[in-house]
C-alpha positions as CSV (number, residue, x, y, z in Angstrom):
1,M,5.5,-49.5,17.7
2,L,4.8,-46.0,19.0
3,A,7.0,-43.0,18.0
4,I,7.2,-40.0,20.0
5,V,8.2,-36.8,18.4
6,A,9.1,-33.8,20.3
7,V,8.7,-30.3,18.9
8,T,10.6,-27.4,20.1
9,Q,10.4,-23.6,19.3
10,S,13.6,-21.8,18.9
11,T,13.7,-18.4,20.7
12,T,17.2,-17.4,18.9
13,K,16.7,-14.4,16.8
14,V,18.4,-14.0,13.3
15,P,20.6,-11.1,13.5
16,P,19.6,-8.3,11.2
17,L,21.6,-7.2,8.1
18,P,24.3,-4.8,8.4
19,S,22.3,-2.5,6.2
20,K,19.4,-2.7,8.7
21,L,21.1,-1.8,12.0
22,S,20.0,1.0,13.7
23,T,20.5,3.0,17.0
24,G,16.9,3.5,17.5
25,P,13.6,1.9,17.5
26,T,12.1,0.7,14.3
27,P,9.5,3.3,13.0
28,I,6.0,2.0,12.1
29,S,6.4,2.8,8.5
30,A,9.4,0.6,8.1
31,L,7.0,-2.4,9.2
32,F,5.1,-2.0,5.9
33,A,5.9,-2.7,2.4
34,T,6.0,0.9,0.5
35,E,6.7,1.8,-3.1
36,P,9.4,3.8,-3.7
37,E,9.0,7.2,-5.3
38,S,10.8,7.2,-8.6
39,T,10.9,10.0,-11.4
40,H,13.0,9.3,-14.5
41,P,13.2,11.1,-17.7
42,L,11.4,8.4,-19.7
43,Q,8.4,8.6,-17.2
44,S,8.3,12.3,-18.0
45,L,8.5,12.0,-21.8
46,I,5.6,9.3,-21.7
47,L,3.5,11.6,-19.8
48,M,4.3,14.8,-22.0
49,N,4.2,12.9,-25.4
50,S,1.6,10.2,-24.9
51,R,-1.5,10.3,-26.8
52,F,-3.7,9.8,-23.8
53,A,-2.1,12.6,-21.9
54,I,-2.6,15.0,-24.7
55,D,-6.0,13.8,-25.1
56,R,-6.5,14.4,-21.3
57,A,-5.2,17.8,-21.6
58,K,-7.4,18.8,-24.4
59,A,-10.6,17.7,-22.7
60,L,-9.3,19.6,-19.4
61,A,-8.7,22.7,-21.5
62,G,-12.2,22.2,-23.0
63,R,-13.8,21.7,-19.6
64,L,-12.0,25.0,-18.2
65,F,-13.5,27.0,-21.1
66,A,-16.7,25.4,-20.7
67,E,-16.8,26.3,-17.0
68,E,-15.1,29.6,-17.0
69,P,-15.5,31.1,-20.5
70,S,-14.5,34.8,-20.0
71,D,-12.3,34.9,-17.2
72,E,-8.9,33.6,-17.6
73,T,-7.9,34.0,-13.7
74,A,-11.1,31.9,-13.1
75,R,-9.9,29.4,-15.3
76,I,-6.4,29.0,-13.9
77,D,-8.0,28.8,-10.3
78,L,-10.3,26.0,-11.7
79,A,-7.5,24.0,-13.0
80,Y,-5.6,24.1,-9.7
81,R,-8.8,23.2,-7.9
82,L,-9.8,20.3,-10.0
83,L,-6.2,18.7,-10.1
84,L,-4.7,19.9,-6.8
85,A,-7.8,20.4,-4.6
86,R,-6.3,23.9,-3.6
87,E,-6.1,27.3,-5.0
88,P,-2.9,28.6,-6.6
89,N,-0.9,31.1,-4.7
90,D,-0.3,34.5,-6.0
91,R,3.4,33.4,-7.5
92,E,1.6,30.4,-9.1
93,L,-1.1,32.5,-10.6
94,E,1.5,34.9,-11.9
95,Q,3.6,32.1,-13.6
96,A,0.4,30.6,-15.0
97,M,-0.6,33.7,-16.6
98,A,2.9,34.6,-17.9
99,F,3.1,30.9,-19.4
100,L,-0.1,31.4,-21.0
101,D,0.6,34.8,-22.5
102,G,3.9,33.6,-23.6
103,Q,3.0,30.4,-25.2
104,A,0.1,31.8,-26.9
105,E,2.5,34.4,-28.6
106,L,5.0,31.7,-29.3
107,L,2.3,29.4,-31.0
108,L,0.9,32.3,-33.0
109,E,4.6,33.0,-34.2
110,R,5.3,29.4,-35.0
111,S,1.8,28.4,-36.5
112,D,1.7,27.8,-40.1
113,G,-0.7,24.9,-40.0
114,D,1.8,21.9,-40.0
115,P,1.5,20.5,-37.4
116,P,-1.9,21.9,-36.5
117,L,-2.3,23.4,-33.2
118,A,-3.8,21.3,-30.3
119,S,-7.5,22.5,-29.9
120,P,-9.5,21.8,-26.4
121,S,-12.5,19.5,-26.9
122,P,-14.8,21.0,-27.3
123,I,-13.4,23.8,-29.2
124,P,-14.3,27.2,-27.5
125,A,-16.4,29.8,-29.5
126,K,-14.6,33.2,-30.1
127,V,-11.2,32.2,-28.8
128,E,-7.8,32.6,-31.0
129,P,-6.5,29.0,-32.0
130,A,-3.2,29.9,-30.6
131,E,-4.7,30.8,-27.4
132,A,-6.9,27.8,-27.0
133,A,-3.7,25.7,-27.7
134,A,-1.9,27.6,-25.1
135,W,-4.6,26.4,-22.5
136,V,-4.1,22.6,-23.8
137,D,-0.2,23.2,-23.0
138,F,-1.1,24.6,-19.6
139,A,-3.4,21.5,-18.9
140,L,-0.8,19.3,-20.1
141,A,1.7,20.9,-17.8
142,M,-0.6,20.7,-15.0
143,L,-1.4,17.1,-15.5
144,N,2.4,16.6,-15.2
145,R,3.2,18.2,-12.1
146,N,4.7,16.3,-9.4
147,E,2.2,17.5,-6.8
148,F,-0.5,15.8,-9.2
149,L,1.2,12.7,-9.9
150,Y,2.3,11.7,-6.3
151,V,-0.5,11.6,-3.6
152,P,1.3,11.9,-0.2
């Protein structure tokens, strides 16, 4: 006995979900899966407090001192070029210098050896420990910038 099987192709479309209804054409970006950007407090805390991030900040501060030992402005410029692939604008340069000065003063006031100040790796010669620790804090802040974390 021979059986004949007919295969048909349906041309009916499944209606879209109400949340997907739009009045215009579907943008090309909607056709591909994308990861939603998300920032939440725990993410920030992990990045600011993790041993890995602190070690990377120490290494970055050490590199900045190694490549630009005497010029603070050149060090800031180098940090921006390494991490963000651009130079800082005037406002960012002023903010960075103010942060470094204020942080060094704060660390100098609070430094009693317990806990010890963070030091760049390698430790720069002839640099006050509070100033060196301020550079580690600056490096950590740069590593936590949204501009560094999210590549457009």
